C-alpha positions as CSV (number, residue, x, y, z in Angstrom):
1,S,25.6,16.1,44.7
2,A,28.6,14.1,44.4
3,G,28.0,13.5,40.7
4,I,28.0,17.0,39.7
5,R,30.9,19.3,40.4
6,P,30.8,22.9,38.7
7,S,34.1,24.3,37.7
8,G,33.9,27.6,39.6
9,A,35.8,28.4,43.2
10,D,32.2,28.5,45.1
11,P,33.9,28.6,49.1
12,A,30.2,27.1,49.6
13,D,31.0,23.8,48.3
14,P,33.8,22.0,49.9
15,H,34.4,19.8,46.6
16,S,36.0,23.7,45.1
17,T,37.5,24.9,48.5
18,M,40.9,25.1,46.5
19,A,42.6,25.9,50.1
20,R,42.1,22.3,51.4
21,A,43.2,20.7,48.2
22,A,46.2,22.6,48.1
23,L,46.6,21.2,51.9
24,L,45.7,17.5,51.0
25,G,47.4,17.4,47.1
26,V,50.7,19.2,48.7
27,L,50.6,16.5,51.8
28,A,49.7,14.0,49.4
29,I,52.9,13.9,47.3
30,A,55.3,15.4,49.9
31,L,54.1,12.9,52.8
32,V,56.8,10.0,53.3
33,A,58.0,7.8,55.8
34,S,60.8,5.9,55.6
35,S,61.6,2.6,57.6
36,S,64.4,0.5,58.1
37,A,64.4,-3.4,58.6
38,A,66.2,-4.4,62.0
39,A,66.2,-7.8,64.4
40,A,63.4,-7.9,66.5
41,A,63.9,-8.3,69.9
42,D,62.9,-11.6,71.9
43,A,59.5,-9.8,72.9
44,A,57.8,-11.1,76.6
45,K,53.7,-11.7,77.1
46,A,51.9,-8.5,77.8
47,P,48.6,-8.5,79.2
48,K,45.3,-7.7,77.7
49,A,43.2,-5.0,79.6
50,A,40.2,-5.8,81.6
51,S,36.9,-5.5,80.3
52,A,35.1,-2.5,82.0
53,L,32.1,-4.8,82.3
54,R,34.1,-7.3,84.1
55,G,34.2,-7.7,87.5
56,G,33.8,-10.6,90.3
57,R,30.0,-12.1,88.9
58,A,29.9,-15.5,87.9
59,L,30.6,-17.0,84.6
60,Q,27.1,-18.3,82.5
61,A,26.3,-20.2,79.5
62,S,24.3,-18.0,77.1
63,G,22.0,-20.7,75.6
64,P,22.6,-24.9,75.9
65,P,25.2,-27.2,74.0
66,R,24.9,-26.7,70.3
67,P,25.6,-29.6,67.9
68,L,28.9,-29.2,65.2
69,S,28.9,-30.6,61.9
70,P,32.5,-30.9,60.3
71,G,32.4,-28.7,57.6
72,Y,29.2,-26.5,58.5
73,P,30.0,-23.0,60.5
74,V,27.3,-22.1,62.6
75,N,27.2,-18.3,63.9
76,A,26.9,-17.7,67.2
77,Q,27.5,-14.7,70.1
78,A,28.8,-14.9,73.5
79,A,28.0,-12.1,76.1
80,D,30.8,-10.1,77.9
81,G,32.3,-12.7,81.1
82,A,29.4,-16.0,79.4
83,Y,30.1,-19.1,77.9
84,A,28.3,-20.0,74.5
85,H,28.4,-24.3,74.6
86,F,29.3,-26.2,71.2
87,Y,30.1,-30.4,70.7
88,V,31.5,-32.9,68.1
89,A,29.4,-35.6,69.5
90,G,31.0,-39.6,68.9
91,M,34.7,-38.8,68.4
92,T,36.1,-41.8,66.7
93,D,39.9,-42.4,65.5
94,A,38.5,-41.7,61.5
95,D,37.0,-38.2,63.3
96,F,41.3,-36.6,63.6
97,P,43.1,-34.3,62.8
98,M,40.3,-32.4,63.7
99,A,40.2,-28.6,63.8
100,I,38.6,-26.0,65.8
101,S,37.9,-22.6,64.0
102,M,36.5,-19.7,65.0
103,S,36.6,-16.5,63.6
104,P,35.1,-13.1,65.3
105,T,32.9,-10.5,63.7
106,F,33.7,-8.2,66.8
107,G,34.4,-8.5,70.1
108,D,37.0,-10.4,71.4
109,P,35.6,-14.2,72.0
110,D,38.2,-16.7,73.3
111,L,38.1,-20.5,72.1
112,Y,38.5,-23.6,75.0
113,V,38.3,-27.2,73.9
114,S,38.0,-30.4,76.0
115,C,36.2,-34.0,75.9
116,G,33.2,-35.5,77.9
117,H,29.4,-36.1,77.5
118,P,27.7,-33.2,75.7
119,R,25.0,-33.5,78.7
120,V,27.4,-32.8,81.3
121,A,27.6,-29.8,82.3
122,S,30.6,-30.0,83.9
123,D,32.4,-31.6,81.5
124,Y,32.1,-28.5,79.5
125,P,35.9,-26.5,79.4
126,T,36.9,-23.3,81.2
127,Q,39.1,-20.7,81.1
128,S,40.9,-22.3,84.1
129,S,40.8,-25.9,83.0
130,S,40.5,-26.9,79.4
131,D,43.2,-29.3,77.4
132,W,43.5,-27.5,74.9
133,S,42.6,-23.1,74.0
134,S,43.4,-20.4,72.2
135,D,42.5,-17.1,74.1
136,G,44.1,-13.9,71.7
137,T,42.3,-11.3,70.4
138,G,41.8,-12.8,66.4
139,A,40.2,-15.4,65.4
140,E,40.9,-18.3,67.6
141,K,42.3,-22.0,66.0
142,V,43.0,-25.4,68.3
143,T,43.9,-28.5,66.1
144,V,44.1,-31.9,67.4
145,D,45.2,-35.1,66.9
146,L,44.3,-38.4,67.7
147,G,47.2,-38.5,69.6
148,D,46.6,-35.6,71.6
149,W,43.2,-37.5,72.0
150,T,44.2,-40.0,74.1
151,G,47.3,-38.4,75.5
152,V,45.1,-36.8,77.8
153,G,42.6,-39.7,78.4
154,C,39.7,-39.2,76.2
155,A,38.4,-41.9,74.5
156,A,37.9,-42.6,70.5
157,D,35.4,-44.9,70.1
158,A,32.5,-42.2,70.1
159,S,31.8,-42.7,73.9
160,D,33.4,-39.0,74.4
161,S,32.7,-35.8,72.3
162,M,34.6,-32.8,71.7
163,L,33.7,-30.3,74.0
164,I,34.0,-26.7,73.2
165,S,33.4,-23.6,75.2
166,V,33.9,-20.3,73.5
167,Y,34.0,-17.5,76.2
168,G,32.9,-14.1,75.6
169,F,36.2,-11.9,76.9
170,T,33.8,-9.1,75.7
171,N,30.4,-9.3,74.3
172,S,31.1,-10.9,71.1
173,S,29.6,-12.5,67.3
174,F,31.4,-15.1,66.0
175,T,31.4,-18.4,63.0
176,I,32.8,-21.8,64.4
177,E,33.5,-24.2,62.6
178,A,35.1,-27.6,63.2
179,M,37.2,-29.2,60.4
180,I,38.2,-33.3,60.3
181,V,41.8,-32.2,58.6
182,S,43.2,-34.2,55.2
183,G,46.1,-33.2,54.5
184,H,46.8,-29.8,53.1
185,D,43.2,-29.0,52.0
186,P,42.4,-25.7,52.0
187,T,40.5,-24.2,55.0
188,P,37.2,-22.7,53.5
189,L,36.4,-19.0,53.6
190,F,33.1,-17.9,54.1
191,N,31.4,-14.7,52.6
192,D,32.5,-11.4,54.0
193,V,33.4,-13.2,57.3
194,P,37.3,-12.1,58.0
195,V,40.3,-14.4,59.5
196,H,43.3,-13.6,61.2
197,G,45.7,-16.5,61.0
198,N,50.0,-16.4,60.9
199,V,52.3,-17.7,58.1
200,V,55.0,-19.3,58.4
201,V,58.1,-17.6,56.3
202,D,58.3,-19.2,52.9
203,K,55.3,-21.4,54.0
204,Y,51.7,-21.4,53.1
205,D,47.9,-21.2,54.2
206,F,45.8,-22.0,51.9
207,Y,42.0,-21.5,51.9
208,A,39.2,-22.4,49.6
209,F,36.6,-19.9,48.1
210,D,33.4,-20.4,46.5
211,G,32.8,-17.7,43.8
212,A,29.0,-18.8,43.1
213,A,29.1,-17.2,39.5
214,Q,29.7,-13.8,41.4
215,P,32.8,-11.4,40.8
216,V,34.8,-12.3,43.6
217,S,36.9,-10.3,45.6
218,I,40.1,-11.6,47.9
219,T,42.0,-8.9,50.7
220,V,44.9,-9.8,52.1
221,N,45.8,-7.3,55.0
222,S,49.0,-7.4,56.7
223,I,49.1,-7.2,59.9
224,D,52.9,-7.9,61.0
225,G,55.3,-8.4,58.7
226,D,54.5,-8.8,54.8
227,A,52.4,-11.8,53.6
228,D,51.5,-12.2,49.5
229,V,48.3,-13.3,48.2
230,Y,48.6,-16.0,45.3
231,V,44.9,-17.6,43.3
232,S,43.8,-21.2,41.6
233,C,41.6,-22.8,40.7
234,H,40.1,-26.0,42.8
235,G,42.3,-29.0,42.4
236,S,45.6,-27.0,41.9
237,M,47.2,-25.6,44.8
238,P,48.7,-21.7,43.8
239,S,52.6,-20.6,45.0
240,T,54.9,-17.8,43.5
241,D,55.8,-20.3,40.7
242,S,52.2,-21.2,39.5
243,Y,48.9,-19.2,39.8
244,V,46.8,-17.7,37.6
245,W,46.2,-14.6,40.0
246,D,48.3,-12.7,42.3
247,S,49.0,-10.0,44.1
248,A,52.4,-9.0,46.6
249,N,52.6,-5.3,48.0
250,G,56.1,-5.1,50.2
251,G,55.4,-3.9,53.6
252,N,52.0,-4.0,55.3
253,S,49.8,-2.8,52.2
254,D,46.8,-4.9,51.9
255,D,46.7,-6.9,48.8
256,V,43.8,-7.6,46.9
257,I,42.9,-9.0,44.2
258,H,39.2,-8.6,41.5
259,V,38.1,-11.6,39.4
260,G,34.7,-10.5,37.3
261,T,33.1,-13.5,36.4
262,E,33.8,-11.5,32.4
263,D,37.1,-12.9,32.5
264,P,38.2,-16.4,30.9
265,H,39.8,-17.9,33.4
266,Y,37.5,-17.4,36.5
267,C,37.4,-20.4,38.2
268,H,33.6,-22.1,38.2
269,T,34.9,-25.1,40.3
270,G,35.7,-23.1,43.3
271,F,39.0,-20.3,44.2
272,V,42.2,-21.7,46.1
273,I,44.1,-19.7,47.4
274,G,47.6,-19.4,48.8
275,V,48.7,-16.9,51.8
276,Y,52.5,-17.2,51.8
277,G,55.3,-15.5,54.0
278,F,57.2,-13.5,52.3
279,S,58.6,-11.8,56.0
280,G,57.7,-11.8,59.1
281,S,58.9,-11.0,62.8
282,T,60.2,-13.5,65.1
283,F,57.8,-13.4,67.4
284,S,53.7,-14.3,66.9
285,D,50.9,-11.7,68.2
286,D,47.2,-12.5,68.3
287,D,46.2,-8.8,67.2
288,D,45.6,-6.6,70.0
289,D,42.5,-4.8,69.5
290,G,44.6,-2.4,71.9
291,T,41.3,-1.4,74.6
292,M,42.7,-0.1,77.6
293,P,40.3,1.0,80.2
294,T,42.8,3.7,81.7
295,F,45.8,5.7,81.2
296,D,48.0,3.6,83.5
297,D,47.0,0.0,82.5
298,T,49.3,-2.3,84.9
299,N,47.0,-5.2,84.4
300,P,49.8,-8.2,85.0
301,P,49.2,-11.9,84.1
302,P,47.5,-13.5,86.8
303,P,49.5,-16.9,88.1
304,V,49.4,-20.6,87.0
305,P,47.3,-22.1,89.9
306,A,47.9,-25.9,90.0
307,D,46.5,-28.7,88.4
308,T,43.0,-29.1,89.1
309,A,41.3,-32.7,89.1
310,V,38.1,-33.0,87.3
311,A,35.6,-34.6,89.8
312,G,35.2,-38.6,89.5
313,G,38.4,-38.6,88.4
314,K,38.5,-39.5,85.0
315,K,41.2,-37.6,83.8
316,A,43.2,-34.6,85.2
317,K,43.1,-31.4,83.2
318,K,46.3,-29.0,83.6
319,A,44.3,-25.4,84.1
320,Q,45.2,-22.9,81.5
321,P,45.4,-19.1,82.9
322,T,44.2,-16.6,79.9
323,V,46.8,-14.5,79.6
324,R,45.0,-11.4,78.1
325,G,46.6,-9.3,75.6
326,R,49.5,-9.6,72.5
327,R,50.4,-12.8,73.4
328,M,54.0,-13.0,71.6
329,Q,55.6,-16.6,71.6
330,I,59.0,-16.5,69.9
331,V,58.2,-19.4,66.8
332,S,59.9,-19.3,63.5
333,P,59.5,-15.5,61.6
334,S,56.0,-14.8,60.4
335,A,53.6,-12.9,58.9
336,S,50.1,-12.3,60.6
337,Y,47.6,-10.8,58.1
338,V,43.6,-10.8,57.2
339,I,42.0,-12.4,55.0
340,T,38.7,-11.5,52.7
341,A,36.6,-13.5,50.6
342,L,33.3,-11.8,48.9
343,Q,31.4,-12.8,46.5
344,G,29.3,-10.0,44.3
345,N,28.8,-6.1,45.6
346,T,28.5,-7.8,49.6
347,E,29.5,-5.1,51.3
348,R,32.5,-5.9,53.1
349,N,32.8,-6.0,56.7
350,L,34.4,-3.3,58.7
351,L,36.2,-5.0,62.0
352,L,36.9,-1.8,64.4
353,N,40.2,0.3,64.5
354,E,41.7,-2.5,61.5
355,P,41.9,0.0,58.7
356,V,41.1,-1.7,55.1
357,V,42.8,-0.5,52.1
358,D,40.9,-0.9,48.9
359,F,40.1,0.3,45.1
360,T,37.4,2.0,43.6
361,E,36.3,2.8,40.0
362,Y,35.9,5.9,38.6
363,E,31.7,6.7,39.2
364,R,31.5,3.5,40.9
365,S,31.3,2.9,44.7
366,A,32.7,-0.2,46.8
367,Y,30.8,-0.6,49.6
368,Y,31.5,-2.0,53.5
369,S,29.2,-2.7,56.5
370,V,30.0,-2.1,60.3
371,D,28.0,-4.0,62.9
372,T,25.7,-2.0,65.1
373,D,26.2,-4.3,68.2
374,A,30.0,-3.8,67.5
375,V,29.6,0.3,67.7
376,G,26.9,-0.4,70.9
377,D,26.6,2.9,72.5
378,K,30.2,4.3,71.7
379,G,28.9,5.8,68.0
380,V,31.0,5.4,65.1
381,K,33.2,7.4,63.6
382,I,34.2,6.7,59.7
383,S,36.8,8.0,57.8
384,V,38.4,7.6,54.2
385,A,41.7,8.9,53.2
386,P,42.8,9.0,49.0
387,Q,45.9,7.4,48.9
388,S,47.4,9.2,46.1
389,Q,47.7,13.1,45.0
390,D,45.1,12.5,41.6
391,A,42.7,10.5,44.0
392,D,39.0,12.1,44.8
393,V,36.5,9.6,46.7
394,D,33.1,10.5,48.7
395,L,31.7,8.9,51.7
396,Y,27.9,8.1,52.2
397,V,26.4,6.2,54.9
398,N,22.8,4.6,55.5
399,C,21.3,1.9,57.7
400,G,20.2,-1.2,56.6
401,S,16.9,-1.1,57.2
402,D,17.0,2.1,55.0
403,G,16.8,-0.2,51.5
404,G,18.8,0.3,48.5
405,L,23.0,1.1,49.1
406,P,24.1,4.9,50.5
407,S,24.3,7.3,47.3
408,S,24.8,10.9,46.4
409,T,21.4,11.0,46.8
410,N,20.2,8.0,49.6
411,N,22.4,8.6,52.9
412,R,21.7,9.4,55.9
413,W,24.9,10.7,56.3
414,S,27.9,12.5,54.2
415,S,31.0,14.0,53.7
416,M,31.9,14.4,50.2
417,E,35.7,17.2,50.5
418,S,37.7,18.1,47.3
419,Y,40.3,16.2,46.8
420,W,42.5,14.9,48.6
421,S,41.5,16.0,51.5
422,P,39.4,12.7,54.1
423,D,36.4,12.1,54.3
424,T,34.7,12.2,58.0
425,V,31.3,11.0,58.6
426,V,31.0,11.0,63.1
427,I,27.3,9.3,64.0
428,M,27.3,9.8,68.5
429,P,25.6,7.6,70.6
430,S,22.7,10.5,70.8
431,D,22.0,11.5,67.0
432,D,18.1,10.2,66.5
433,Q,19.0,9.0,62.6
434,R,21.8,6.5,64.7
435,C,20.9,2.8,63.3
436,P,18.7,0.2,65.3
437,S,20.0,-2.3,66.8
438,P,20.7,-4.8,65.7
439,G,21.3,-4.1,62.4
440,K,24.3,-2.5,60.5
441,Y,25.6,0.6,58.9
442,V,26.0,0.4,54.9
443,V,29.1,2.1,54.1
444,A,29.9,3.8,49.9
445,V,33.1,4.7,49.2
446,Y,32.7,6.9,45.8
447,G,35.4,7.3,43.7
448,Y,34.8,11.0,41.7
449,E,37.8,11.3,40.0
450,P,40.6,9.9,38.9
451,E,39.2,8.2,35.6
452,G,41.3,5.7,36.2
453,G,40.0,4.9,39.4
454,A,41.3,6.0,43.1
455,M,42.9,3.6,46.2
456,F,42.0,4.4,49.8
457,S,42.0,4.0,52.9
458,V,38.7,3.8,55.6
459,V,38.5,2.5,58.7
460,A,35.6,2.7,61.3
461,A,36.4,3.8,64.7
462,P,34.4,4.5,68.0
463,A,33.1,8.3,67.9
464,T,33.3,8.8,71.8
465,Q,37.0,8.0,73.9
466,D,37.1,4.5,74.5
467,L,40.8,4.5,74.6
468,S,41.4,2.1,72.2
469,W,43.9,3.0,69.1
470,I,43.7,2.0,65.5
471,N,46.3,0.0,63.7
472,L,48.6,1.8,61.7
473,P,49.9,0.0,58.1
474,F,53.5,0.7,57.4
475,G,52.8,2.1,53.7
476,S,49.4,3.3,54.0
477,R,47.8,7.3,54.7
478,L,45.1,7.2,58.0
479,G,43.7,10.7,58.7
480,G,40.1,12.5,59.2
481,A,39.1,14.7,61.6
482,L,39.6,15.4,65.4
483,S,35.8,15.0,66.3
484,G,33.8,15.3,69.8
485,G,35.5,17.7,71.2
486,A,38.5,17.9,69.6
487,R,39.4,14.6,71.6
488,P,42.8,12.8,70.7
489,E,42.4,9.8,68.3
490,Y,45.1,7.2,68.7
491,Y,47.1,4.7,66.6
492,L,49.3,1.6,66.7
493,L,52.3,1.0,64.7
494,R,53.5,-2.8,65.1
495,L,57.4,-2.8,64.6
496,G,57.8,-6.6,63.9
497,A,60.9,-6.8,62.3
498,V,60.9,-2.6,61.0
499,T,62.2,-1.1,64.3
500,S,62.6,2.8,62.6
501,V,60.7,4.7,60.9
502,D,59.0,7.7,60.1
503,F,55.9,9.6,61.6
504,N,55.3,11.9,58.8
505,F,51.5,13.8,58.8
506,V,50.1,17.9,58.5
507,A,47.2,19.7,59.8
508,G,44.1,21.7,57.7
509,T,43.5,25.3,58.4
510,G,43.5,26.3,61.9
511,S,46.5,26.0,64.4
512,G,47.2,22.2,63.5
513,V,47.6,19.3,65.0
514,T,50.7,17.6,67.8
515,I,52.0,14.0,67.1
516,G,53.1,12.3,70.3
517,V,54.2,8.3,69.9
518,R,55.3,6.1,73.0
519,A,57.0,2.7,72.7
520,L,55.2,0.1,74.2
521,H,57.3,-2.9,76.0
522,N,56.0,-6.0,77.8
523,A,53.9,-6.9,80.6
524,S,56.5,-4.6,83.1
525,D,56.0,-1.4,80.9
526,D,53.1,0.4,82.3
527,R,51.7,1.3,78.8
528,T,50.5,4.2,79.1
529,L,49.1,6.0,75.6
530,P,51.1,8.3,74.8
531,T,49.6,12.7,76.0
532,R,51.2,15.9,75.1
533,A,53.1,15.0,78.7
534,N,54.8,11.6,78.3
535,A,55.4,11.4,75.0
536,E,58.8,9.9,73.9
537,W,58.5,11.7,70.9
538,K,56.4,14.6,69.9
539,K,56.4,17.3,67.2
540,S,53.8,19.8,66.3
541,V,53.0,21.2,63.2
542,T,50.6,24.8,62.1
543,G,47.2,24.2,59.9
544,F,48.0,24.9,56.0
545,S,46.5,28.6,54.9
546,G,46.3,27.0,51.2
547,S,49.3,28.8,49.9
548,G,52.5,29.0,50.2
549,T,54.2,25.0,51.1
550,P,52.7,23.2,54.4
551,D,54.0,22.6,57.8
552,I,55.0,19.1,56.9
553,G,55.7,17.3,60.4
554,T,58.7,14.4,60.6
555,I,59.3,12.6,64.2
556,S,62.1,9.8,63.2
557,V,62.5,7.1,65.6
558,S,65.7,4.6,65.1
559,A,66.0,1.6,66.4
560,S,69.3,2.8,68.6
561,D,66.7,5.3,70.5
562,P,66.9,4.1,73.9
563,E,62.9,3.8,74.6
564,M,62.7,1.2,71.0
565,Q,65.0,-1.4,73.4
566,G,62.5,-4.3,73.4
567,A,59.7,-2.5,72.1
568,W,56.7,-4.0,70.0
569,A,55.4,-1.2,68.9
570,L,55.0,1.9,69.2
571,A,51.7,3.8,70.2
572,I,51.0,7.2,68.6
573,G,48.3,10.0,69.7
574,V,46.8,12.8,67.5
575,F,46.0,16.0,69.9
576,A,44.2,19.2,68.5
577,N,46.6,22.0,69.2
578,D,43.0,24.0,70.0
579,E,40.6,21.9,71.4
580,S,37.3,24.3,70.4
581,E,39.2,23.8,66.7
582,E,38.1,19.6,64.9
583,P,41.5,20.0,62.6
584,I,41.5,17.5,60.1
585,Y,45.2,15.7,59.3
586,L,46.6,13.3,57.6
587,L,49.3,10.8,59.0
588,E,51.7,8.1,57.1
589,A,54.4,5.8,58.3
590,S,56.9,4.7,55.3
591,G,56.8,5.6,51.8
592,N,59.2,6.9,49.3
593,L,57.5,10.4,48.2
594,R,59.3,12.0,50.2
595,E,61.9,13.0,47.6
596,L,60.0,14.4,45.2
597,A,58.7,17.0,46.8
598,G,59.7,20.4,46.4
599,R,59.2,23.3,43.2
600,E,58.6,20.7,41.0
601,L,55.4,19.8,43.2
602,E,54.5,23.2,43.9
603,A,53.9,23.9,40.4
604,A,52.7,20.8,39.2
605,F,49.5,21.4,42.2
606,A,49.0,25.4,40.9
607,D,48.6,23.1,37.6
608,K,45.6,21.4,39.1
609,K,44.5,24.0,40.5
610,K,44.1,26.0,37.9
611,E,42.2,23.2,36.5
């Protein structure tokens, strides 16, 4: 079991396999990457890949319109290619500014807003006819003030309602809420509902969260740029100069704040969270899930159609085409982030391909969940990578319907690799034990050592090839095992203001791995995923035998490289050198550990092996 490990070196016990411990131990203390900041080039819009399910079928509504009451969130779904309709009835002057916020729990829903009568189906907005829209790939938000409302011909005397359409670009589940904006009132957060945002550098986004007298965890994952988090109690707006709790890690590292009920400063009246833009890029990008139906996706943005008139001549609505992909607009420098707040021991929802860097205490577990609807018929692969040389975590997975949280004695799937080795669980679509849908996979990451607790990264990704990529944050180690016939794994590193970076990686026993890197540009770029043949930067490493010095691979990408001109991201492919094997590997972008590598590390690791 994970709780008891023999001190001997039984090769049948993965926790005492010294060769693997040596591999990842030396890696953990030898891996390093360095990055340098440079001005980001202006980026043009790039298309988001079309859904493989999308064809020429007619659009449809998934159910009758549902009313929204300001301040009360609604959970809903939108099928691929279909609309879900909502309305805020009888808008008056007192209802403005009105904000419609939508946060997906999985999939890619888009948001469209107009005015009209909630019982007139033709009044509801669509992709091609709306007054306001937000159609990126993360959380969506539309804010309408009174001048905007009346400026497009909408009445504020209760005769017009605000009509909202949520379009499922893919099968999607989401939380939607209408809010009357009052000054700088914080946006409410709901338990385990991730919210994507963009905060301008040197400005704040504010959120409110009710801890409900339970332990509270607040996590801000910086996707592009560096967002920091400051927390105070209700009645006080936090800042860099005034706060009760703070986390200001550099780069793309997660900022995590845990507040226990025993904390003398616990906010029984509610928490106010300030997300501060410390640094960012000069363009904003709505998080791209990277899904690509082919290796050569050249799908350009659609042309802008002419204005269309609404039947009855009430008003002319400007047709707004949906530009699929990273909507990069030249704006003030800003940081893109995801914020999640949790009460108690609720599992944190994992979004596919979005890594989470977290902490678990010694001999305790951190819990996560993955919606089975998000997994669909792709299966799911869950990987955990320790972030330091003295960390050892174990991975347990069961179904939400099993009863009880997963542990060493209550699980359907488990991985208990030794010391610094990544743990991976692969659940294929053909697995007889796979969890029923609707439902969820529940994940436990158990802190085996050290006694001070362990930092780790955890990510859920499709188990079968769907040509999507995992977001790779600066400064965090990700890794796992190439499974399913050693199929490649793909990562996406968003550049933002950072345009030079070193990728460092190492492989487990066997023939090793090859890393290929390719720059992604604008819509004129074919955005080909990297292969061994087309990679613009490439390097191979052999597997580590457990003795001597591991073969640590480094790929240096410089801002001066011709391929980097105008690039907004780097796509990284991890390939098995021998496809009959399923090698383990670790990959890191940025860090400050290389200067520690050398004989002192080998000696330190030799001492660890003796222990």
